[in-house]
N, C-alpha and C positions, 0 to 999 in steps of 0.2 A: 711251173705250177699250173698255168692255165691249161696246158696240154693234159696234165695228170687229172685235173678236175673234169675235163671233157671225157677222158677215158673211163673214169670212175662214175660218170654221170652225176657229178656233185652240183647241187644247187642249194646254197646255204640260206636257211630261213632267218631273216634279220628283223622282221617286223614284230615288235613286242606284242601287239594285240593279237596277231596271228598265232604267236607262240602260246599265249595264254588260252586262246580258243582251242588249240590242240590239246593242251593239258586238261582243260575243263571237259572236253569231249571224252577223255579217257576215264573219267569218273572213278578216280583211284582212291581207295581208303587209305588213311594215314599209315597203316602198317604194311602197305603193299611192297612187294619186291618188283622192281621194274627193270626190264632189259631193253636197252636202246640200241638199235642197229644203225650204225653210222652217226656217231656223235658230232663229227665235223669240228666246229669251233667251240662246241660246248654250250651254245645258247639255250637249246632245249634242255640239255642236261642239268643246267643250273635251276631252271624252272621246275623240273621234276624233283630235284634234290630238296627243294623247299617244301614239297608236298608229301613225300613218302619216306618210309623207313630206310630203304636201300635202293641204289641204282647201280646197275652194271652197264657200263657204256663201252661199246665196241667201236673201233675205228680202224679201217683197213689202210688208210693213207699213212705211211710212216711219218711224214713230216707233221701232219696234224696230230697224230697220236702222241708224238714226242712232246708236243706243247700242252696237251690236255691236263696232265697232272698239275702244272703250275696254274693253269686257268681255273682249275677246280679245287685249288688248295683250301679254300674256305668251306668246302663241303666234304667233311670226313665220311659221310655216308655214301660216297660215290667211289666205285672201283672202276678204273679204266683198263681196258684190254686192247692191246695192239694186235689186231688180227681180223680175220674174216668172220663176221657174225654167222654166216651160213655154215661154217665148220664148227661152230660152238655146240657144246653139249647142253641141252635144255635143262634148266633147274628141275630138281625133283619136287620141290615145294611149289605151291601155287604161285604163279607169277603172271605179270602182264607185259606185253610188248608195246612200246610207244616210240614212234620215230618219224622223222622226215626222211623218207627212204629214197635211194637212187632210183630214178625211173627205170633204168635198164635192168634192175635186179628185183623189180616189184614182184613178179610172179614167183620167183624162187623164194623170196622172203615170206610171202603169203603161205606158200606150201610148207615152209619150215614151221611157221606158226601152227598150221593145222595139224602137223605131225607131232607136236609137243604135247604129251599127255597131261601135263600139269598147267598148261596155259589156261588162263581165265578169260583173257580178252586181248585183242590187238587193235590199237588205234594208230592208223598209219596215214601219213600225208602222201597221197599218190597223185599221179596224173589224173585230171578230171575225167578223161575218157575211160580210163581203167575203172575208176570208182563207179561210174555210171553203168558200164557194161556188167559189172559184178552185182549190181543192185536193181537191175531191171529198168534203168533210166531211159533206155531206148525202146522200151516195150518188148525187150527180149531178155532172156535169162541164160547165163552161161552154164555149161556142164558142171564146173567146179562148184558154183553156188547151189545148184539143185542137188548135187551129190552130197553136199555137206549140210544141207538145210536142217535135217532132223537134229543135228548136234550144235549147229552154229547159226545165230542170227546175223545177217549181213545188212548193214545200213550205210547210206551215204550221208555224211554230215555237211558242215559248212564248206562253202567254196572259198578258196584262197587265191587271190589274184597273183598273176605272174610277177607283178612289180614288188611283191613281198620277198623275192629271192635275189640272191647274188651268186653267180651271174644270172641274168633274167632268162628264164626258159622260154620256149616257144608257145607254151600253153599254160592255162590256169591249172591249179591243183584242187583237190578236195579231200576232206577227211573221210577215210574209209574205216568203218568200225565193225570188227568181228567179235562177237560175244558168245562164249560157250553157254549153252542153255543149262539151267540148273538140273533139268532132267530131259533126256532126249525125247523127241516127239514120237519115237517108235521104241518098242522094247529093245534093249541092247542086242538080244539074240537075233533080231530081224534086220539090223543095220546093214550087214553084209549083203543080204538078199536085196535090200532096197538099192544099194549102190550098184549091184549087178543089173537090176531092173532099169535104173537110170542109164547106165552105160549102153544097154541094149536100145533103149528108147532114143538115145541121141545118135544112133547110127543113121536115123532119118530115112531109112528105106521106105519108099512109098510117099514121102513128102510130109505127111502129117503124123502126129504122135499116134493117133488111132490106127492109121494104116500100118505103121511100124509094129505096133503091139499086135495087130491082127496076124502077123507072121508067126507069132508065138502062141497066141490064144485064139480061140474061135472068133471069127469076125462078128457073128451075132452076139456073142458074149461081150466083146469089146464095145460094140455099138450100144448095147443095153446099159453097160456100165457108164458110158459117157452120157447117155440120156438121163439116167437116174441122178447123176451128179450135176446135171445142167451144164456140161462142158461141150465146147464146140469140137465136133469130130474132125473138122477140117483145119483146125489150128496147127500151124507148123510147130515142130518140136520146141524151138527156142522161144516161142511165144507163150508157152504154158507156164504159169507161175509155179513156184515150188510147192505151195500149199495144194495145188491141184495134182501135182505129181504124187504127193503123199496119199491123197484121197483115191486116185485111180489105182495106185499100188495096193492099198488096203482092199479095195473093191475086187480086184482081179486075183489077188493072192490070199485073200482071207485073213 
């Protein structure tokens, strides 16, 4: 069992206050449909079941999945699924994802959430470092965050100490919240152009964002745009906040 837990990157959240903190951060309405990746021993599942209309709980570990139905017998609004969440078909109706997810699968689970058309939000307990990197916590922003910013707000929530898990991991965790915006910050027909613009900017040719963009647009035009926006033309690509990417995109592409 210990070897399987290590292979699957399983760290079970056992601290009641931390469980409730994660559920509160999800801000779920009573009629919500929630999908939980990695139900484990069902501790978070039970807390979710007491708050929302329906929970679909996935568990890839065969031994844990086999025990879940008995552990959740008192909650008829929970459906347990033995299998890999990443292979699941996303619901067509609006739904939220809430989970204490395996560290080793964090990036894949986040991408699954971003690719689900009906997703309203994802509230995930991740490694602290991952949450900080995705939300500008180190003064730098990731390509994925900037690329999806017009459609999703990314926020880091409460920190959860490593002592709240069994087995105890090497690092603390944090709540990472992704929330689909009610309306994109750009017209839908411009989103693909924006993503391509960001992909080009993150190539980092020339060191700064302005230098990279000057390879596509006239240097004088780029400098003038940065000056009008009050942006630092020497700022490295990763140090430019998502809001400024949006402004410079609009300025240079009309």
